Each structure stands twice: as C-alpha cells, then as structure tokens.
C-alpha positions as CSV (number, residue, x, y, z in Angstrom):
1,X,0.0,0.0,0.0
2,X,1.2,3.4,-0.8
3,X,0.4,6.6,1.0
4,X,1.2,9.2,-1.5
5,X,-1.6,11.5,-0.5
6,X,-0.7,11.5,3.2
7,X,1.2,14.7,3.0
8,X,-1.7,16.4,1.1
9,X,-4.2,15.2,3.7
10,X,-2.0,16.5,6.5
11,X,-1.6,19.8,4.8
12,X,-5.4,20.2,4.4
13,X,-6.0,19.2,8.0
14,X,-3.5,21.8,9.2
15,X,-5.0,24.5,7.1
16,X,-8.5,23.7,8.4
17,X,-7.2,23.7,12.0
18,X,-5.4,27.0,11.4
19,X,-8.5,28.7,9.9
20,X,-10.8,27.6,12.7
21,X,-8.3,28.2,15.6
22,X,-8.5,31.4,17.6
23,X,-5.6,33.3,19.0
24,X,-5.6,34.0,22.8
25,X,-6.7,37.6,22.2
26,X,-9.7,36.5,20.1
27,X,-11.3,34.2,22.6
28,X,-14.4,35.4,24.5
29,X,-12.8,35.5,27.9
30,X,-10.0,37.7,26.6
31,X,-12.0,40.2,24.6
32,X,-10.8,43.8,25.1
33,X,-7.9,42.8,27.4
34,X,-4.3,43.5,26.7
35,X,-1.6,41.0,27.3
36,X,-0.6,42.6,30.6
37,X,-4.2,42.7,31.8
38,X,-4.6,39.0,30.9
39,X,-1.3,38.1,32.8
40,X,-2.5,40.1,35.8
41,X,-5.9,38.4,35.8
42,X,-4.4,35.0,35.5
43,X,-1.9,35.6,38.3
44,X,-4.7,36.8,40.6
45,X,-6.7,33.6,39.8
46,X,-3.7,31.4,40.5
47,X,-3.1,33.2,43.8
48,X,-6.7,32.6,44.8
49,X,-6.5,29.0,43.9
50,X,-3.3,28.5,45.9
51,X,-4.7,30.3,48.9
52,X,-7.9,28.1,48.7
53,X,-5.8,25.0,48.5
54,X,-3.7,26.0,51.6
55,X,-6.9,26.8,53.5
56,X,-8.5,23.4,52.5
57,X,-5.3,21.6,53.5
58,X,-5.2,23.3,56.9
59,X,-8.9,22.8,57.6
60,X,-9.4,19.2,56.3
61,X,-6.0,17.7,56.9
62,X,-5.3,16.8,53.3
63,X,-7.3,13.8,52.3
64,X,-5.8,12.1,49.3
65,X,-2.3,13.4,48.7
66,X,0.5,10.9,48.4
67,X,2.2,10.9,51.8
68,X,5.6,10.0,52.9
69,X,6.6,6.3,53.1
C-alpha cells in the first residue's frame, strides 16, 4: 500500500485547523484585554487557587495526597 496523499491530507487538515483556531486575544474570555491585563488576571486567579488549596489543607488535613513512606 502506498500513502502518496498522506502529505496532502495532513496539509489540508493543518489549514483547516489554522483557519478555525483562535488566538488568545480573540477568545471570548480575553476580549478587550491587553496581554498585561490577561497576565494580571491569570496571576490573581492562581493566587486565589493557591490560597484556597492551603486553607483546605489546613482545615481538612489533606485527604488524598500521596504521603511519605
């Protein structure tokens, strides 16, 4: 069996993906935000998640993490 058209199929698939893909600035959650604003927003979210994780760990005693052996 020969696969002579494999390259053509891959090229067509890549073009379709490129056409339908959105850049980060075009996505709905990022509309109207600059790169710096997105970075700041994401950093704030990560800090909140980390704080929540620390609070959950202190309150609940962990739960399912892999402990020391």
